[in-house]
N, C-alpha and C positions, 0 to 999 in steps of 0.2 A: 304256496299262498294263492288264494283264489283272487279272481278279479276284483271282486268287492273289497276285499282286504287291500288290495294294491291302491285302489281308488280312495279308500279311506286313508291309508298313509300319505297318499300324495296330498289330499286335503290337509291333512295335519301339518305336513311339511310346509305348505303354502301359508297356512294360518300362522306357523311359527316365525315366519318372516314378515308377514302383514301386520300381526298386531303390535310388535314393538314400533314398526314404521308408523302405525296410527298413533300410538302413545306419543312419538316423538312430534307428530304434528299438532298435537293438542296444545292450547295456550297454558295449560297449568304446568309449569316447570317442575312440580313437584313429581309428576307422572313421568317425566323423562328419565328419572334415575331407576326406575324399576326394570329388572332383568326378568325376561320371559324364559323359563326353563324348558318348558313343554306345554304342548297342546293336545289334549286327548278328545276326540270326537265320539259321539254315540255312534251306535251302528247305523242309524238313519241319516246321520249328519244334521240332526235338527238342534242338537245341543253340543257344546264344547266347553270343556274344562280347561282353563288357562292357569298352569301353575307358575308362580312367581317366586324368585329367590328371595328367602326371608332376610338374608344378609344380617345386619346388626340392628334391625328394627325392633323397637319395643313393642309390646301388645297393644298399646294405645296408638302407636303410629301404624300399625298394621290395620287397625279398626279404621282409622282416618283414611289410609289408602284404598281399603275395600270399599268405603263409602264413596269415595271420589270415583273409583272405577265402575261403580254401580250407577251412578250418575252419567258417566261418560260413555257406557256400554252402547247406547243406540248410535253415537257418532262413530264408535270403533267398528261397528258392525256394518254401518253405511259405508265407511272408507274401504272395507273389505269388500263389500258388493260393487262398488264403482270400480275398483282396481282390476277385479276379476271378471267383471260382467255377469255375475251369478243370478240366477233367478232369486234365490234366497240365500241368507247367511246363516249359519248356526248361531243359536243364542248363547252367549258367552256368560260363564260363571267364572269368578276369579278366586283363586285360593293361593295362600303361601304354602309352599312345598316343605313340610316339617320332616320329611324321610331322612334326608340327610343329617339333620341334628339328631334324630333317633338312632340312626347307625352309628353315629359318632359316640353317642351315650352307651350303646350296647358293647362298642369295641372297647371303651374305658372300662366297663365292668369286667368283660373277659380278661383284660390285662391285670386288673385288680385280683381277680380269682386265680389267675396263674401265679401272681406274685405270693398270694396267701397260702397257695399250696406247696410252694417250695420251701 
């Protein structure tokens, strides 16, 4: 692992701690219940994708939360800047992580195929 990759992983790790802390500091109680699963930074650390746990949210709820997060993004970025004393903070984009749901569906399909072949 190169030094640049190590720095990138360190930044991602710091942001994984700071973003939930910033969400908890917001006045909107609805954002307190969101769980951050992962943060992936771009190579230059100018952008970062924040993956959220979809939980049992409906599609309408997800749209609502993404809208709220879009409005709160500057506040969250400012919190990270002040906490770490960075010159600039990555621009956050928020997404719900659907990979777990997809992998569960694939596993169910494999079980069904195994049952049918017996």
